[in-house]
FIKOLZA-1660 file (N, C-alpha, C; in steps of 0.1 Angstrom, whole numbers, plus 5000, padded with zeros to 4 digits):
% residues 129
   i   px   py   pz ch aa at
   1 5100 4997 5205  A  M  N
   1 5087 4996 5201  A  M CA
   1 5080 5009 5205  A  M  C
   2 5079 5012 5218  A  F  N
   2 5073 5024 5223  A  F CA
   2 5083 5034 5228  A  F  C
   3 5095 5032 5224  A  G  N
   3 5106 5041 5229  A  G CA
   3 5110 5037 5243  A  G  C
   4 5108 5025 5247  A  I  N
   4 5111 5020 5261  A  I CA
   4 5123 5011 5259  A  I  C
   5 5134 5013 5266  A  N  N
   5 5145 5004 5266  A  N CA
   5 5144 4994 5277  A  N  C
   6 5154 4985 5278  A  G  N
   6 5153 4974 5288  A  G CA
   6 5152 4978 5302  A  G  C
   7 5160 4986 5308  A  P  N
   7 5159 4990 5322  A  P CA
   7 5145 4997 5325  A  P  C
   8 5141 5005 5316  A  E  N
   8 5128 5012 5318  A  E CA
   8 5116 5002 5318  A  E  C
   9 5117 4992 5309  A  F  N
   9 5107 4981 5309  A  F CA
   9 5107 4973 5322  A  F  C
  10 5119 4970 5327  A  L  N
  10 5119 4963 5340  A  L CA
  10 5113 4971 5351  A  L  C
  11 5116 4984 5352  A  I  N
  11 5110 4993 5362  A  I CA
  11 5095 4993 5361  A  I  C
  12 5090 4994 5349  A  L  N
  12 5075 4994 5347  A  L CA
  12 5069 4981 5351  A  L  C
  13 5077 4970 5348  A  L  N
  13 5072 4957 5352  A  L CA
  13 5071 4955 5367  A  L  C
  14 5082 4960 5374  A  V  N
  14 5082 4959 5389  A  V CA
  14 5070 4968 5395  A  V  C
  15 5068 4980 5389  A  I  N
  15 5058 4988 5394  A  I CA
  15 5044 4982 5391  A  I  C
  16 5043 4975 5380  A  G  N
  16 5030 4968 5377  A  G CA
  16 5027 4957 5386  A  G  C
  17 5038 4949 5390  A  V  N
  17 5036 4938 5399  A  V CA
  17 5032 4943 5413  A  V  C
  18 5038 4954 5417  A  L  N
  18 5035 4960 5430  A  L CA
  18 5021 4966 5430  A  L  C
  19 5017 4972 5420  A  V  N
  19 5003 4978 5419  A  V CA
  19 4993 4967 5419  A  V  C
  20 4995 4957 5410  A  I  N
  20 4985 4946 5408  A  I CA
  20 4985 4938 5421  A  I  C
  21 4996 4934 5426  A  G  N
  21 4997 4926 5438  A  G CA
  21 4998 4911 5434  A  G  C
  22 5004 4903 5443  A  P  N
  22 5006 4889 5440  A  P CA
  22 4993 4881 5439  A  P  C
  23 4983 4885 5445  A  K  N
  23 4970 4878 5444  A  K CA
  23 4963 4878 5430  A  K  C
  24 4964 4891 5424  A  R  N
  24 4957 4892 5412  A  R CA
  24 4966 4891 5400  A  R  C
  25 4979 4889 5402  A  L  N
  25 4989 4888 5391  A  L CA
  25 4986 4876 5382  A  L  C
  26 4983 4864 5387  A  P  N
  26 4980 4853 5377  A  P CA
  26 4967 4856 5369  A  P  C
  27 4957 4862 5375  A  E  N
  27 4945 4866 5367  A  E CA
  27 4948 4875 5355  A  E  C
  28 4956 4885 5358  A  Y  N
  28 4960 4895 5348  A  Y CA
  28 4969 4889 5337  A  Y  C
  29 4978 4880 5341  A  T  N
  29 4987 4874 5331  A  T CA
  29 4979 4865 5322  A  T  C
  30 4968 4858 5328  A  Q  N
  30 4960 4850 5320  A  Q CA
  30 4952 4858 5310  A  Q  C
  31 4947 4870 5315  A  K  N
  31 4939 4879 5306  A  K CA
  31 4948 4884 5294  A  K  C
  32 4961 4887 5298  A  L  N
  32 4970 4892 5287  A  L CA
  32 4973 4881 5277  A  L  C
  33 4974 4868 5282  A  A  N
  33 4977 4857 5273  A  A CA
  33 4965 4855 5264  A  A  C
  34 4953 4856 5269  A  N  N
  34 4940 4855 5261  A  N CA
  34 4939 4866 5251  A  N  C
  35 4943 4878 5254  A  I  N
  35 4943 4889 5245  A  I CA
  35 4953 4886 5233  A  I  C
  36 4964 4882 5237  A  V  N
  36 4974 4879 5226  A  V CA
  36 4970 4867 5217  A  V  C
  37 4964 4857 5223  A  K  N
  37 4958 4846 5215  A  K CA
  37 4947 4851 5206  A  K  C
  38 4939 4859 5211  A  E  N
  38 4928 4864 5203  A  E CA
  38 4933 4873 5191  A  E  C
  39 4943 4882 5194  A  L  N
  39 4948 4890 5183  A  L CA
  39 4955 4881 5173  A  L  C
  40 4962 4871 5177  A  R  N
  40 4968 4862 5167  A  R CA
  40 4957 4855 5158  A  R  C
  41 4946 4850 5165  A  R  N
  41 4936 4844 5158  A  R CA
  41 4929 4853 5148  A  R  C
  42 4927 4866 5152  A  M  N
  42 4921 4876 5143  A  M CA
  42 4930 4879 5131  A  M  C
  43 4943 4880 5134  A  A  N
  43 4953 4882 5123  A  A CA
  43 4953 4871 5113  A  A  C
  44 4953 4858 5118  A  A  N
  44 4952 4847 5109  A  A CA
  44 4939 4846 5101  A  A  C
  45 4928 4850 5107  A  G  N
  45 4915 4851 5100  A  G CA
  45 4916 4861 5089  A  G  C
  46 4921 4873 5092  A  A  N
  46 4922 4883 5082  A  A CA
  46 4931 4879 5071  A  A  C
  47 4942 4873 5074  A  K  N
  47 4951 4868 5063  A  K CA
  47 4944 4858 5054  A  K  C
  48 4937 4849 5061  A  E  N
  48 4930 4838 5053  A  E CA
  48 4919 4845 5044  A  E  C
  49 4911 4855 5050  A  Q  N
  49 4901 4861 5042  A  Q CA
  49 4907 4869 5030  A  Q  C
  50 4918 4875 5033  A  L  N
  50 4925 4883 5022  A  L CA
  50 4929 4873 5011  A  L  C
  51 4934 4861 5015  A  K  N
  51 4938 4851 5005  A  K CA
  51 4926 4846 4997  A  K  C
  52 4915 4844 5004  A  E  N
  52 4903 4839 4997  A  E CA
  52 4897 4850 4987  A  E  C
  53 4897 4862 4991  A  E  N
  53 4891 4873 4983  A  E CA
  53 4900 4877 4972  A  E  C
  54 4913 4877 4974  A  T  N
  54 4922 4882 4963  A  T CA
  54 4928 4871 4955  A  T  C
  55 4929 4859 4961  A  G  N
  55 4936 4848 4955  A  G CA
  55 4951 4849 4956  A  G  C
  56 4956 4858 4964  A  V  N
  56 4970 4859 4965  A  V CA
  56 4975 4855 4979  A  V  C
  57 4984 4846 4980  A  D  N
  57 4990 4841 4992  A  D CA
  57 5001 4851 4996  A  D  C
  58 5000 4857 5008  A  L  N
  58 5009 4867 5012  A  L CA
  58 5023 4862 5014  A  L  C
  59 5025 4849 5016  A  S  N
  59 5038 4843 5018  A  S CA
  59 5045 4842 5004  A  S  C
  60 5037 4842 4994  A  E  N
  60 5043 4841 4980  A  E CA
  60 5046 4854 4974  A  E  C
  61 5042 4865 4980  A  V  N
  61 5044 4879 4974  A  V CA
  61 5059 4883 4975  A  V  C
  62 5065 4888 4965  A  D  N
  62 5078 4893 4965  A  D CA
  62 5078 4907 4969  A  D  C
  63 5080 4909 4983  A  W  N
  63 5079 4923 4988  A  W CA
  63 5090 4932 4984  A  W  C
  64 5101 4926 4980  A  R  N
  64 5113 4935 4975  A  R CA
  64 5109 4943 4963  A  R  C
  65 5100 4937 4955  A  K  N
  65 5095 4944 4943  A  K CA
  65 5088 4957 4946  A  K  C
  66 5081 4958 4958  A  Y  N
  66 5074 4969 4962  A  Y CA
  66 5082 4979 4970  A  Y  C
  67 5094 4976 4973  A  D  N
  67 5103 4985 4981  A  D CA
  67 5106 4998 4973  A  D  C
  68 5102 5009 4979  A  P  N
  68 5105 5022 4972  A  P CA
  68 5120 5025 4969  A  P  C
  69 5128 5018 4977  A  R  N
  69 5143 5020 4974  A  R CA
  69 5147 5013 4961  A  R  C
  70 5139 5004 4956  A  Q  N
  70 5142 4997 4944  A  Q CA
  70 5138 5005 4931  A  Q  C
  71 5131 5016 4934  A  Y  N
  71 5125 5025 4923  A  Y CA
  71 5137 5032 4915  A  Y  C
  72 5138 5029 4902  A  D  N
  72 5148 5036 4894  A  D CA
  72 5141 5042 4882  A  D  C
  73 5138 5055 4882  A  P  N
  73 5130 5060 4871  A  P CA
  73 5137 5059 4857  A  P  C
  74 5150 5058 4857  A  R  N
  74 5157 5057 4844  A  R CA
  74 5154 5043 4838  A  R  C
  75 5153 5033 4847  A  K  N
  75 5150 5019 4842  A  K CA
  75 5136 5018 4837  A  K  C
  76 5127 5025 4844  A  I  N
  76 5113 5024 4841  A  I CA
  76 5110 5031 4827  A  I  C
  77 5117 5043 4825  A  I  N
  77 5115 5050 4812  A  I CA
  77 5122 5042 4801  A  I  C
  78 5133 5036 4804  A  R  N
  78 5140 5028 4794  A  R CA
  78 5131 5016 4790  A  R  C
  79 5125 5009 4800  A  D  N
  79 5117 4998 4797  A  D CA
  79 5104 5002 4789  A  D  C
  80 5099 5014 4792  A  A  N
  80 5087 5018 4786  A  A CA
  80 5089 5022 4771  A  A  C
  81 5102 5026 4768  A  L  N
  81 5105 5030 4754  A  L CA
  81 5109 5018 4746  A  L  C
  82 5112 5007 4752  A  M  N
  82 5116 4995 4744  A  M CA
  82 5104 4988 4739  A  M  C
  83 5105 4981 4728  A  D  N
  83 5094 4973 4723  A  D CA
  83 5093 4961 4731  A  D  C
  84 5082 4953 4728  A  D  N
  84 5080 4940 4736  A  D CA
  84 5092 4931 4735  A  D  C
  85 5098 4930 4723  A  D  N
  85 5109 4920 4722  A  D CA
  85 5122 4926 4727  A  D  C
  86 5123 4939 4730  A  G  N
  86 5135 4945 4735  A  G CA
  86 5145 4950 4725  A  G  C
  87 5142 4947 4712  A  A  N
  87 5151 4951 4701  A  A CA
  87 5147 4963 4694  A  A  C
  88 5137 4970 4699  A  G  N
  88 5132 4981 4691  A  G CA
  88 5136 4995 4697  A  G  C
  89 5148 4996 4702  A  A  N
  89 5153 5008 4707  A  A CA
  89 5154 5018 4696  A  A  C
  90 5151 5031 4698  A  P  N
  90 5152 5041 4687  A  P CA
  90 5166 5043 4683  A  P  C
  91 5169 5047 4671  A  P  N
  91 5182 5050 4667  A  P CA
  91 5189 5061 4675  A  P  C
  92 5202 5062 4675  A  A  N
  92 5209 5071 4683  A  A CA
  92 5205 5085 4681  A  A  C
  93 5202 5089 4669  A  G  N
  93 5199 5103 4666  A  G CA
  93 5184 5107 4667  A  G  C
  94 5176 5097 4669  A  A  N
  94 5161 5099 4669  A  A CA
  94 5157 5105 4682  A  A  C
  95 5147 5114 4682  A  P  N
  95 5142 5119 4695  A  P CA
  95 5132 5109 4701  A  P  C
  96 5137 5101 4710  A  A  N
  96 5129 5090 4716  A  A CA
  96 5118 5095 4724  A  A  C
  97 5119 5105 4731  A  V  N
  97 5109 5110 4740  A  V CA
  97 5097 5115 4732  A  V  C
  98 5100 5123 4721  A  A  N
  98 5090 5129 4713  A  A CA
  98 5082 5118 4706  A  A  C
  99 5089 5107 4701  A  A  N
  99 5083 5096 4694  A  A CA
  99 5074 5089 4703  A  A  C
 100 5078 5087 4715  A  A  N
 100 5070 5079 4725  A  A CA
 100 5058 5087 4729  A  A  C
 101 5059 5101 4730  A  A  N
 101 5048 5109 4734  A  A CA
 101 5038 5109 4723  A  A  C
 102 5043 5110 4710  A  T  N
 102 5034 5110 4699  A  T CA
 102 5026 5097 4698  A  T  C
 103 5033 5086 4700  A  A  N
 103 5026 5073 4700  A  A CA
 103 5016 5071 4711  A  A  C
 104 5019 5076 4722  A  A  N
 104 5010 5075 4734  A  A CA
 104 4998 5084 4731  A  A  C
 105 5000 5096 4725  A  A  N
 105 4989 5105 4723  A  A CA
 105 4980 5100 4712  A  A  C
 106 4985 5093 4702  A  A  N
 106 4977 5087 4692  A  A CA
 106 4968 5076 4696  A  A  C
 107 4972 5069 4707  A  S  N
 107 4964 5057 4712  A  S CA
 107 4953 5062 4722  A  S  C
 108 4954 5074 4727  A  V  N
 108 4944 5079 4737  A  V CA
 108 4933 5086 4729  A  V  C
 109 4920 5083 4731  A  P  N
 109 4909 5090 4724  A  P CA
 109 4908 5104 4731  A  P  C
 110 4903 5113 4723  A  A  N
 110 4901 5127 4728  A  A CA
 110 4889 5126 4738  A  A  C
 111 4890 5134 4748  A  P  N
 111 4879 5134 4758  A  P CA
 111 4866 5140 4752  A  P  C
 112 4855 5136 4756  A  L  N
 112 4842 5141 4752  A  L CA
 112 4838 5152 4761  A  L  C
 113 4837 5164 4755  A  I  N
 113 4833 5176 4763  A  I CA
 113 4819 5180 4758  A  I  C
 114 4810 5180 4768  A  E  N
 114 4796 5184 4766  A  E CA
 114 4795 5199 4770  A  E  C
 115 4791 5207 4760  A  R  N
 115 4789 5222 4763  A  R CA
 115 4774 5225 4765  A  R  C
 116 4772 5235 4773  A  L  N
 116 4758 5239 4776  A  L CA
 116 4753 5248 4764  A  L  C
 117 4741 5248 4762  A  Q  N
 117 4735 5257 4752  A  Q CA
 117 4734 5271 4758  A  Q  C
 118 4734 5281 4749  A  A  N
 118 4733 5295 4754  A  A CA
 118 4720 5297 4762  A  A  C
 119 4722 5302 4775  A  G  N
 119 4711 5304 4784  A  G CA
 119 4707 5292 4792  A  G  C
 120 4713 5281 4790  A  E  N
 120 4710 5268 4797  A  E CA
 120 4717 5269 4811  A  E  C
 121 4710 5265 4822  A  K  N
 121 4716 5265 4835  A  K CA
 121 4725 5253 4837  A  K  C
 122 4735 5254 4845  A  A  N
 122 4744 5243 4848  A  A CA
 122 4737 5234 4857  A  A  C
 123 4739 5221 4856  A  P  N
 123 4732 5211 4866  A  P CA
 123 4737 5214 4880  A  P  C
 124 4728 5213 4890  A  F  N
 124 4731 5215 4904  A  F CA
 124 4726 5204 4912  A  F  C
 125 4734 5199 4921  A  D  N
 125 4730 5188 4930  A  D CA
 125 4731 5193 4944  A  D  C
 126 4719 5195 4950  A  S  N
 126 4718 5201 4963  A  S CA
 126 4724 5191 4974  A  S  C
 127 4724 5178 4971  A  E  N
 127 4729 5169 4981  A  E CA
 127 4745 5168 4981  A  E  C
 128 4751 5172 4969  A  A  N
 128 4765 5171 4968  A  A CA
 128 4773 5183 4975  A  A  C
 129 4765 5193 4978  A  T  N
 129 4772 5205 4983  A  T CA
 129 4769 5207 4998  A  T  C
% end
């Protein structure tokens, strides 16, 4: 966790017991237990709030789907080029990438570019700079 192995942890524990002393040790262990309980309560509250706000239960999420090691760009491109029914693969001799790019470009509207009139000053926002 913090780069501490078993024997190092035991040495730190013995030093902690010697520094704290036997009289105050129960008080500090109770404080540590209370901190752990509070952290667990806060984590459960955050989990419940996330579930209420997003409507997604974290125990039902398939985390393997979001694993970057599962990323296969060839599969993603193949799936993007296929039709909805999966039977629309381009013929063997057709340039599939060019056809897909043309179809994608046709569905995206051209951006609206507003030009300034000759001599008109560009807008300036003194608060943004």
